[in-house]
C-alpha positions as CSV (number, residue, x, y, z in Angstrom):
1,X,-90.2,-34.2,-47.7
2,X,-91.5,-37.7,-47.1
3,X,-91.7,-39.0,-43.7
4,X,-91.0,-42.6,-42.3
5,X,-92.0,-44.3,-39.2
6,X,-89.2,-46.7,-38.1
7,X,-90.3,-49.6,-35.7
8,X,-87.7,-52.1,-34.1
9,X,-89.0,-55.2,-32.5
10,X,-88.5,-55.2,-28.8
11,X,-87.8,-51.5,-28.6
12,X,-89.9,-49.0,-26.9
13,X,-88.9,-45.2,-27.1
14,X,-85.6,-45.4,-28.6
15,X,-83.1,-48.1,-29.6
16,X,-81.1,-48.9,-26.6
17,X,-81.9,-52.6,-26.2
18,X,-79.9,-54.0,-29.1
19,X,-76.7,-52.3,-30.5
20,X,-77.8,-53.6,-34.0
21,X,-80.9,-51.5,-33.7
22,X,-78.9,-48.5,-32.7
23,X,-76.6,-49.0,-35.6
24,X,-79.5,-49.4,-38.0
25,X,-81.3,-46.3,-36.9
26,X,-78.0,-44.1,-37.2
27,X,-77.4,-45.6,-40.7
28,X,-81.0,-44.6,-41.7
29,X,-80.5,-41.1,-40.5
30,X,-77.1,-40.8,-42.3
31,X,-78.8,-42.0,-45.5
32,X,-81.6,-39.6,-45.0
33,X,-79.3,-36.6,-44.7
34,X,-77.3,-37.7,-47.7
35,X,-80.4,-38.0,-49.8
36,X,-81.9,-34.6,-48.8
37,X,-78.6,-32.5,-48.7
38,X,-77.6,-33.2,-52.2
39,X,-78.9,-29.7,-53.5
40,X,-76.5,-27.7,-51.2
41,X,-73.2,-26.7,-52.2
42,X,-70.2,-28.6,-50.8
43,X,-69.0,-25.7,-48.5
44,X,-72.5,-25.3,-47.1
45,X,-73.0,-29.0,-46.5
46,X,-69.4,-29.2,-44.9
47,X,-70.4,-26.6,-42.2
48,X,-68.6,-23.7,-43.7
49,X,-70.2,-20.3,-43.4
50,X,-70.8,-18.4,-46.7
């Protein structure tokens, strides 16, 4: 899987200074999970046990 370094201006270790940075970070994480979980079945992706 590829890796990405996210940098937010004015932030240090985290994204607590600006709410917009926190939202951008969460959106990026959700997009990442959607991209890399496409190969799983719907029941497994939804958290159901096989």
